[in-house]
C-alpha positions in Angstrom: -134.0 15.0 -1.0 -132.5 17.6 1.3 -132.3 16.8 5.0 -133.7 19.7 7.0 -132.1 20.6 10.3 -134.8 20.0 12.9 -134.5 21.6 16.4 -135.3 18.9 18.9 -136.2 19.9 22.5 -133.8 18.6 25.1 -136.5 16.4 26.7 -136.9 14.4 23.5 -133.3 14.0 22.4 -132.7 10.8 24.3 -135.9 9.2 23.0 -135.0 10.3 19.4 -131.5 8.8 19.7 -133.0 5.4 20.8 -135.5 5.5 17.9 -132.7 6.2 15.4 -130.9 3.1 16.5 -133.9 0.8 15.8 -134.2 -1.4 12.7 -137.2 -0.9 10.4 -138.8 -4.1 11.8 -138.3 -3.0 15.4 -139.7 0.5 14.7 -142.8 -1.0 13.0 -143.3 -3.2 16.1 -142.8 -0.2 18.4 -145.4 1.8 16.5 -147.9 -1.1 16.8 -147.3 -1.2 20.6 -147.8 2.5 20.9 -151.1 2.3 18.9 -152.4 -0.5 21.1 -151.3 1.1 24.4 -152.8 4.6 23.6 -155.6 3.5 21.3 -154.4 5.6 18.4 -153.4 4.9 14.9 -150.6 6.2 12.7 -152.8 5.7 9.6 -154.5 8.8 8.3 -158.2 8.9 9.0 -160.5 8.6 6.0 -163.2 11.2 5.9 -165.6 10.6 3.0 -166.5 13.5 0.8 -168.9 13.7 -2.0 -167.2 14.7 -5.2 -169.0 14.1 -8.4 -166.7 12.1 -10.8 -167.0 11.2 -14.4 -166.9 7.6 -15.3 -163.5 8.0 -16.9 -162.0 9.6 -13.8 -163.4 6.7 -11.7 -161.9 4.1 -14.0 -158.5 5.9 -14.1 -158.5 5.9 -10.3 -159.2 2.2 -10.1 -156.3 1.5 -12.5 -154.0 3.7 -10.4 -154.9 1.9 -7.2 -153.7 -1.5 -8.6 -150.4 -0.1 -9.8 -148.7 -0.8 -6.5 -148.7 -4.0 -4.5 -147.6 -5.3 -1.1 -145.6 -8.6 -1.2 -146.8 -10.9 1.6 -144.8 -14.0 2.4 -147.4 -16.6 3.5 -145.4 -19.9 3.3 -141.7 -20.5 3.5 -141.4 -24.1 2.1 -138.5 -26.5 2.5 -135.7 -24.2 1.5 -135.8 -21.8 4.5 -132.1 -20.6 4.1 -132.8 -19.7 0.4 -135.9 -17.8 1.4 -133.9 -15.9 4.1 -131.3 -15.0 1.4 -133.9 -13.8 -1.0 -135.7 -11.8 1.8 -132.3 -10.1 2.5 -131.9 -9.4 -1.3 -135.4 -8.0 -1.7 -135.6 -5.9 1.5 -132.0 -5.0 2.3 -132.4 -6.3 5.8 -129.5 -7.8 7.8 -129.3 -11.5 8.3 -130.9 -11.5 11.8 -133.8 -9.3 10.8 -134.4 -11.4 7.6 -134.3 -14.6 9.6 -136.7 -13.2 12.2 -139.1 -12.1 9.5 -139.1 -15.6 7.9 -139.5 -17.2 11.3 -142.6 -15.1 12.0 -144.3 -16.6 8.9 -145.1 -19.6 11.0 -147.5 -17.5 13.1 -149.0 -15.7 10.1 -148.2 -14.1 6.7 -145.6 -11.3 6.8 -145.3 -8.3 4.5 -141.8 -8.3 3.1 -142.1 -5.2 0.8 -144.7 -2.5 0.3 -145.8 -0.3 -2.6 -144.0 -2.3 -5.3 -144.8 -1.7 -9.0 -146.7 -4.6 -10.6 -143.9 -5.8 -12.8 -141.3 -5.8 -10.0 -143.8 -7.5 -7.6 -144.5 -10.3 -10.1 -140.7 -10.8 -10.7 -140.0 -11.0 -7.0 -143.0 -13.4 -6.5 -141.6 -15.6 -9.2 -138.2 -15.8 -7.5 -139.8 -16.9 -4.2 -142.0 -19.5 -6.0 -138.9 -20.9 -7.7 -137.5 -21.8 -4.3 -140.7 -23.2 -2.9 -142.1 -20.3 -0.9 -145.5 -18.7 -1.4 -145.9 -15.0 -1.8 -149.2 -13.1 -2.3 -149.6 -9.8 -4.0 -152.0 -7.5 -2.1 
């Protein structure tokens, strides 16, 4: 993937530099704050259209939807340190970010990885379950 040179207006350079310094988790949190503050969403809006489909196309679409899963950590279990290590391995996060993510599970389930193929998702889920944590595939 080639990186394109983007001309950034001077008034946005400082903001862009700060965003580039953020971790993925900090950036996700920042986006949620912006969405709440300004009442907008970063998700594309769904506009339903009526397109006739054959039954085969509809079934193929359903199979395609279930090909990718999100891994959601819902319970840590007794081996918190092992869970933090595994979160680091799976996500590539640093120690502090992985620990913060695991700590947030106490207040509610946390997504640890998105859009994972079924085989890989089940393998990762098995690793977490072996150390006593609970992971859901969504």
